[in-house]
N, C-alpha and C positions, 0 to 999 in steps of 0.2 A: 503493500499500500504506499502511495506516495500522498504526503501531507505539504504544504509548502507552510513555511511560519518564517518568523522574521530574527534574524538575530542579531546580535551585537558587533557591529564592525572590531571591536575588538576582539571578540570568539574567533571570528573569521581570519582576521590578521594574525593571530597568534596560531592558528591551525595550518597557513600557507608552510612556513618551509617544514613543519612535520609531516604533512600531505607529501611535499616532493621530495622529501630525502626517504619517504616510503613508497613512491610510484603511486601514490594514490590522489585521486582529486580532492579537493577541501570537505566537500559534503561529505565522500566516504571517510575521509580522515576525522571527520566530527561523529559522525555515525559509530567509527571504529570507538573513539573516545568515549563515547556515550556508552559503548559495549562493556568496555572497561572499567569505566566508574561501576556499573550495576553491579558485574562481576566482584569487585574489590567489597560494594557497600555489602554483596550477598554471602560474600565470604572474608572477614575482615580477619580474621589470623592468617590469611595465605599471602606468601609476597607477589606483590604486583606483576614480577619479572617470571614467576612459575604460572600466574594465571596468563598471564600474553603468550608461556611456552604452550599450555592447553589448549588456549584459541588457535595458536597455529596448526599445532597437530592435529586438531578438528576440520580445519580446514584444509589440509594437507590430503586428512583420509577422505575427506570429500571429494577431493582433486582425482582421487586414485594414484597418490604419490606415498602410500605409506607402504609398510610391510611389516609381515609378522616376525618378531623377533624369538630367534634360537637360542635358548640356552644352552649353556655348556658347549 
């Protein structure tokens, strides 16, 4: 679902360098930040980096880029 909303100029400007570094559009960067924020709020005892890694692993699995781990 696409929803139009007004965002502050400051938020948009703050997101621009992060979007460029991650090769995302500014709207996608803001969406990513919102997802991270929700995950951090829902899991306050988990480090942010771990949450980011879990989200990346899920996206990689959806894209078919994961492989089963072989023990031993």
